[in-house]
NUTIZA-295377 format. One line per 2 residues: number of its first residue (from 1); their letters; for each residue x, y, z of C-alpha. Coordinates in steps of 0.001 Angstrom, whole numbers, plus 500000, padded with zeros to 6 digits. Layout:
NUM	a	X:Y:Z ~ ...
***
This chain:
1	is	494705:506319:495696 ~ 498003:505503:497653
3	ag	499851:505267:494559 ~ 499109:508539:494214
5	vf	500382:509342:497637 ~ 503209:507427:496518
7	as	504008:509571:493811 ~ 503137:512909:495408
9	ma	505824:511764:498257 ~ 508198:511025:495678
11	ly	508045:514545:494324 ~ 508278:516049:497779
13	wr	511211:513898:498360 ~ 513043:515162:495162
15	st	512224:518750:495013 ~ 514330:521275:496629
17	ml	511977:524163:496647 ~ 510009:524517:499974
19	rr	506679:525726:498644 ~ 506782:522634:496344
21	ki	507202:520486:499217 ~ 504578:521940:501129
23	ly	502219:521490:498184 ~ 503333:517916:497539
25	lf	502954:517366:501325 ~ 499408:518923:501123
27	vs	498206:516552:498194 ~ 499382:513422:499876
29	li	497759:514204:502938 ~ 494272:515233:501309
31	ms	494321:512234:499615 ~ 495240:509791:502598
33	as	492420:511609:504566 ~ 490176:510223:501435
35	ci	491066:506694:502354 ~ 489488:507198:505433
37	lv	485940:506636:503329 ~ 487373:504008:501162
39	gk	489453:501610:502716 ~ 492064:500735:505722
41	lg	494318:499323:503447 ~ 494684:502187:500981
43	lf	495025:504425:504471 ~ 497986:502045:506099
45	ls	499930:502454:502668 ~ 499352:506177:502317
47	ff	500456:506636:505805 ~ 503573:503944:504969
49	yi	504478:505850:502162 ~ 504440:509686:504152
51	fi	506165:507954:506762 ~ 508844:506371:504379
53	ff	509700:509645:502554 ~ 510230:511650:505935
55	ii	512467:508961:506927 ~ 514853:508979:503402
57	ss	514285:513046:503690 ~ 515667:513238:507082
59	sn	519168:513914:506149 ~ 517601:517441:505934
61	fk	516146:516946:509347 ~ 515261:520923:510236
63	ht	514179:521770:506670 ~ 511617:518577:507520
65	lf	510266:519386:510570 ~ 509544:523067:509326
67	iv	507542:521927:506892 ~ 505364:519391:509180
69	fi	504813:522342:511874 ~ 503772:524478:508898
71	fl	501403:522112:507597 ~ 500224:521056:511053
73	is	499280:524811:512449 ~ 497303:525147:508884
75	lf	495424:522214:509455 ~ 494661:523437:512886
77	il	493339:526749:511623 ~ 491388:524740:508914
79	yl	489713:522441:511461 ~ 488465:525907:513447
81	sl	487388:527190:510344 ~ 484985:524419:508954
83	ei	482085:523017:510532 ~ 482885:519187:510705
85	dw	479571:516623:511018 ~ 481317:514137:513409
87	ea	478622:512009:513502 ~ 478340:511455:509671
89	ia	482003:510009:509620 ~ 482070:508372:512753
91	yp	481972:505010:511454 ~ 484795:505328:508738
93	le	486834:506854:511399 ~ 485932:503766:513805
95	rs	486740:501411:511449 ~ 490125:502897:510144
97	fs	491466:503612:513572 ~ 489707:500845:515531
99	if	493329:499316:516811 ~ 493939:502914:518518
101	lk	490627:503382:519770 ~ 489716:499675:521150
103	ge	493013:498350:521363 ~ 492636:495815:518745
105	da	491621:495887:514813 ~ 488517:494467:513829
107	ta	490115:492954:510382 ~ 492838:491702:511823
109	ga	490300:489785:514280 ~ 488191:488844:511330
111	la	490916:487653:508950 ~ 492264:484961:512314
113	km	489015:483580:512466 ~ 488498:482841:508257
115	pi	488853:479184:507619 ~ 491885:477919:505845
117	pp	490991:475000:503289 ~ 492666:471732:504117
119	le	495079:470065:502421 ~ 494093:467588:499729
121	ik	494191:466472:496008 ~ 491858:469665:494943
123	ti	493805:472465:496397 ~ 497635:470673:495615
125	ig	496555:471179:491681 ~ 494010:473933:492408
127	tg	490008:474209:492105 ~ 490123:476694:489749
129	la	487662:478574:491350 ~ 487701:482299:492807
131	ak	483781:482482:493491 ~ 481053:480504:493779
133	an	477967:480692:491504 ~ 476646:483103:494312
135	gl	479478:485359:493950 ~ 480239:484752:497513
137	na	484450:483568:498168 ~ 485252:480000:496840
139	sg	487901:479681:499643 ~ 486308:481141:502435
141	sd	489054:483314:503067 ~ 490025:487114:502747
143	ig	493810:486402:502663 ~ 495140:486662:499317
145	yv	497845:483758:499851 ~ 494761:481468:500821
147	qt	492468:482527:497733 ~ 495302:481678:495525
149	yy	496433:478606:497044 ~ 492412:477445:497002
151	gf	492691:478390:492897 ~ 495715:478050:491773
153	gl	496560:474824:493797 ~ 499642:474562:496603
155	iv	502364:473925:494055 ~ 501547:476376:491607
157	si	500877:479325:494005 ~ 504280:478860:495697
159	lf	506263:478915:492415 ~ 503833:481753:491654
161	ya	504629:484163:494486 ~ 508271:482491:494497
163	tl	509075:483774:490940 ~ 507347:487078:491268
165	fi	509274:487737:494534 ~ 512811:486867:493170
167	yl	512176:488384:489699 ~ 511301:491893:491262
169	vk	513809:492051:493760 ~ 516856:490983:491280
171	ni	515461:493884:488491 ~ 515452:496341:491760
173	ir	518767:495522:493169 ~ 520428:495796:489456
175	lp	518885:499135:489032 ~ 522159:501407:488106
177	ns	520260:504480:489273 ~ 520081:505074:493180
179	tn	517370:507012:493288 ~ 515129:504868:491152
181	kl	516285:501778:492929 ~ 515275:503541:496091
183	lc	511780:503944:494658 ~ 511243:500830:493338
185	av	512376:499249:496908 ~ 510219:501501:498766
187	ff	507312:500485:496536 ~ 507850:497153:496561
189	ip	508104:496618:500286 ~ 504481:496593:501076
191	lf	503613:494139:498560 ~ 503861:491077:499650
193	ii	502528:492121:502933 ~ 499416:493646:501977
195	el	498642:490207:500470 ~ 498159:488635:503855
197	ke	495045:490629:504187 ~ 493336:490590:500284
199	pf	494121:489468:496962 ~ 496847:492750:496184
201	it	499023:490776:494120 ~ 496531:489151:491825
203	ki	494724:492376:491513 ~ 497244:493642:488850
205	iy	497628:497089:489292 ~ 499827:497421:491894
207	pl	502568:494846:490633 ~ 501940:496455:487046
209	il	502570:499958:488183 ~ 506320:498622:490236
211	li	506901:496856:486403 ~ 506393:499540:484720
213	li	508816:501819:487166 ~ 511412:499323:486864
215	fl	511082:498893:483170 ~ 511105:502715:482932
217	sk	514426:502891:484990 ~ 515898:500440:483001
219	ke	515171:502395:479991 ~ 516591:505716:481207
221	al	519612:503691:481821 ~ 520107:502452:478550
223	ek	519329:506294:476897 ~ 522377:507582:479042
***
């Protein structure tokens, strides 16, 4: 869902027509709202993309401010016209916005209490395990870096993350088109941060989208 928000906000940024900008923003916020029922991670990424593209579009600040104002008014009117069962969505709302409601984030607290497997021979060379026979997490931690360290081993996991990071940064910097470079950079920024919460990189989909963006940008430059 967050990748869809990224695409929609990228179209918002590049569009010059007010109607289309409002439409793209509306689509982005609707997709972001759906993340409340799906997971906190998607909500974080969606808001990150909306915020970043607002900053990028701030060169035309009055235009952006007008769009946000019109959309907030529309949301308020929509809120007044609909009957919302707040009890039905109370739990997902509390889970997604716990840091604002309780002053602390439940996910961050849970991650901080999760164990890190000790450094020994099997964790240096890797256990090759992602899950136990009963399906439970083999490493005992939800953190992506810890799971990779436990499964691949310390040496391989360091090489994996370092190589991927250097490869992506080098290829993004070398993109000749400044617009494509900025889009790839925005998509890249959360990649290694989200890994602190869960195995985001090894799920393949997100890095694959970024690689496709880079390769298409290179292809576009070669065809010119």
